C-alpha positions in Angstrom: 137.9 -109.7 31.4 134.6 -111.5 32.9 132.4 -113.0 30.7 128.4 -113.3 30.7 127.2 -116.3 29.2 123.7 -115.8 27.5 121.3 -118.3 25.8 118.6 -116.6 23.5 115.9 -118.7 22.0 114.4 -117.2 19.0 110.6 -116.9 18.1 111.7 -119.5 15.2 112.9 -122.0 17.6 116.9 -121.3 17.1 119.1 -121.2 20.3 122.1 -118.7 20.2 124.7 -119.3 22.9 127.2 -116.3 23.5 129.7 -115.4 25.9 129.5 -111.5 26.2 132.6 -109.5 27.4 131.5 -107.5 30.7 132.8 -104.0 30.9 135.2 -103.7 33.8 132.9 -101.3 35.7 129.8 -103.6 35.4 128.1 -103.4 38.9 125.9 -106.8 38.5 125.9 -109.5 35.8 122.7 -110.7 37.0 121.1 -107.3 36.3 122.4 -107.3 33.1 121.3 -110.8 32.3 117.8 -110.0 33.4 117.6 -106.9 31.3 118.7 -108.7 28.3 115.9 -111.1 28.9 113.2 -108.6 29.5 114.2 -106.5 26.7 114.1 -109.7 24.1 110.8 -110.7 25.7 109.3 -107.2 25.3 110.4 -107.3 21.5 109.1 -110.6 20.9 105.7 -109.7 22.6 105.2 -106.5 20.5 106.1 -108.2 17.3 103.7 -111.0 18.2 100.9 -107.9 18.6 102.1 -106.1 15.3 102.3 -109.0 12.9 105.2 -109.0 10.6 107.9 -106.4 11.0 110.8 -106.1 9.1 114.3 -106.9 10.7 115.7 -103.7 9.9 112.8 -101.5 11.7 113.5 -103.9 14.9 117.2 -103.0 14.4 116.7 -99.4 13.8 114.3 -98.9 16.9 116.8 -101.0 19.3 119.6 -98.7 18.1 117.6 -95.5 18.6 116.7 -96.7 22.3 120.4 -97.0 22.8 121.0 -93.6 21.6 118.3 -92.2 23.7 119.5 -94.3 26.8 122.9 -93.2 26.5 121.8 -89.4 26.3 119.8 -89.9 29.4 123.0 -90.6 31.4 124.4 -87.4 33.1 127.6 -87.1 31.3 129.2 -85.4 28.4 127.9 -86.8 25.1 131.2 -87.7 23.8 131.6 -90.1 26.6 128.3 -91.8 26.5 128.6 -92.1 22.8 131.8 -93.8 22.8 130.8 -95.9 25.3 127.8 -97.1 23.6 129.7 -97.4 20.3 132.2 -99.7 22.3 129.6 -101.9 24.1 127.7 -102.4 21.0 130.9 -103.1 18.9 132.1 -105.7 21.6 128.4 -107.5 21.7 128.3 -107.7 17.8 132.0 -109.2 17.9 130.9 -111.8 20.6 128.3 -113.1 18.3 131.1 -113.9 15.8 132.0 -116.7 18.2 128.4 -117.4 19.2 126.9 -121.1 18.7 123.5 -121.2 16.9 121.4 -124.4 17.0 118.8 -124.2 14.3 115.2 -124.7 15.6 113.0 -127.7 13.9 111.3 -126.7 11.0 108.6 -128.4 8.9 105.9 -130.9 9.8 106.0 -134.6 11.2 
């Protein structure tokens, strides 16, 4: 199975290195990489405008977007629902093996 290595830097300065499994029918891993970056950046931008936002609210919004996006696909709901659940589960499992480097905190 092909892997997509990805490095994310959080707003708090942590760095997360993860290797995601790519679905067998992935057409373009560069597009996948670019979409991850764009989505994370958009979320960070919105949070910086809104102020303090709970992590639960962020996760809830993201999963609702995933559900809507899966529904947009012209395929039976059972098919897209299973695909979305499978992809989400695999992405979460990849984070079990991810490396996180804690950002610097405090003052010098």
